[in-house]
C-alpha positions in Angstrom: 34.1 23.4 11.3 32.3 20.2 10.5 31.8 19.3 7.4 27.7 19.9 6.2 27.4 15.9 6.2 29.1 15.7 9.9 26.4 18.3 11.5 24.0 16.0 9.6 25.3 13.1 11.0 25.5 14.6 14.2 21.0 15.6 14.5 20.6 12.1 13.3 21.9 10.2 16.1 20.5 13.3 18.8 17.3 12.2 20.3 15.6 15.2 18.4 17.0 13.4 15.2 15.9 9.8 16.2 12.0 10.8 16.7 12.1 12.8 13.4 13.8 9.4 11.4 10.9 7.5 13.5 8.4 9.9 12.5 9.3 9.6 8.4 9.3 6.1 9.0 5.3 5.8 10.4 4.4 7.7 8.0 5.9 6.0 5.3 3.8 3.0 6.1 1.2 4.6 5.5 0.0 3.7 2.4 -1.4 6.4 1.0 1.8 8.3 1.5 3.5 5.6 0.0 0.9 6.4 -3.1 2.3 10.0 -3.5 5.4 9.3 -2.6 4.8 6.5 -5.6 2.9 9.4 -7.9 5.7 12.1 -6.8 8.3 9.8 -8.0 6.7 8.8 -11.2 6.0 12.7 -12.0 10.0 13.3 -11.3 11.4 10.6 -13.8 9.4 11.2 -16.5 10.4 15.0 -17.5 13.7 13.9 -17.9 12.4 12.6 -20.9 
């Protein structure tokens, strides 16, 4: 039985996985999404204090 990491790696190498990765990269290039991601990271960091 393939481990979870193997299954994820296989998916990411598949055409469908490659499309998903490309869509994610496209979304991350948008300034508004970068801002939202930064806000989320800051929120998560401040929780640990």
